[in-house]
C-alpha positions in Angstrom: -17.2 12.1 -5.3 -18.7 8.8 -6.4 -20.4 6.9 -3.5 -18.7 3.7 -4.4 -15.2 5.4 -4.4 -16.0 6.8 -1.0 -16.9 3.4 0.3 -13.7 1.8 -1.2 -11.5 4.5 0.3 -13.0 4.0 3.7 -12.8 0.3 3.4 -9.1 0.4 2.4 -8.4 2.7 5.3 -10.1 0.2 7.7 -7.9 -2.5 6.3 -4.7 -0.5 6.5 -5.1 0.9 10.0 -4.3 -2.3 11.9 -1.7 -3.2 9.3 0.1 0.1 9.9 0.1 -0.6 13.6 1.6 -4.1 13.1 4.2 -2.7 10.7 5.2 0.0 13.2 5.4 -2.4 16.1 7.6 -4.7 14.0 9.9 -1.8 13.2 10.2 -0.8 16.9 10.9 -4.5 17.8 13.6 -4.8 15.1 15.3 -1.6 16.0 15.2 -2.2 19.8 16.6 -5.7 19.4 19.4 -4.5 17.0 18.2 -6.6 14.1 20.1 -6.0 10.9 18.6 -5.9 7.4 20.0 -9.4 6.9 18.3 -10.6 10.1 15.0 -9.2 9.0 15.3 -10.7 5.5 16.1 -14.0 7.0 12.9 -13.9 9.1 10.7 -12.7 6.2 12.2 -14.7 3.4 10.0 -17.6 2.1 7.3 -16.7 4.6 3.9 -16.9 3.0 2.3 -15.1 5.9 4.4 -12.0 5.6 4.1 -12.2 1.8 0.3 -12.2 2.1 0.3 -9.5 4.8 2.4 -7.0 2.9 0.8 -7.9 -0.5 -2.6 -7.0 1.0 -1.1 -3.9 2.5 0.3 -2.8 -0.9 -3.0 -3.5 -2.6 -5.0 -1.5 -0.1 -2.6 1.4 -0.1 -2.6 1.5 -3.9 -6.3 1.6 -4.1 -6.6 4.2 -1.3 -3.9 6.4 -2.8 -5.4 6.3 -6.3 -8.8 7.3 -5.0 -7.4 10.2 -3.0 -5.3 11.4 -5.9 -8.3 11.2 -8.2 -10.3 13.4 -5.9 -7.4 15.9 -5.6 -6.9 16.1 -9.3 -10.6 16.3 -10.1 -11.0 19.2 -7.7 -7.7 21.1 -8.2 -6.5 20.4 -11.7 -8.0 21.2 -15.2 -8.1 17.5 -16.0 -11.8 17.0 -15.1 -13.3 13.8 -13.7 -12.3 11.5 -16.6 -8.8 12.8 -16.9 -8.3 12.7 -13.1 -9.6 9.1 -13.1 -7.2 8.0 -15.8 -4.2 9.7 -14.2 -5.1 8.3 -10.8 -5.6 4.8 -12.2 -2.2 4.9 -13.9 -0.6 6.2 -10.7 -2.3 3.5 -8.6 -1.2 0.8 -11.0 2.4 2.0 -10.9 2.3 2.1 -7.1 0.9 -1.4 -7.1 3.5 -2.7 -9.4 6.4 -1.2 -7.5 4.9 -2.3 -4.1 4.3 -5.9 -5.2 7.8 -6.0 -6.6 9.2 -4.9 -3.3 7.1 -7.4 -1.4 8.4 -10.2 -3.7 12.0 -9.0 -3.3 11.8 -9.1 0.5 9.7 -12.2 1.0 10.2 -14.6 -1.9 13.3 -16.7 -2.5 
């Protein structure tokens, strides 16, 4: 594994760890207080803070997942390093696109 990819994967993990905790706490809060999907959307809609939070979460998760997938494919598939890199990059970009689209749908007007 490339040293820079190793550092990037660890850095994205460090970014995501507290974000996952915040996300889970919010889910517990919402479910314990009986908030409906409409209630949650009313609170997140047009909120630049939540948009930024979840956009960063999606970006970090996409990078993290693509690097992990690249490592798995390079080790376990016949693609080799270059093919694994291409497949992982495409997968990461697709994940990024879908994730940012979801963030926009939930937080933008």
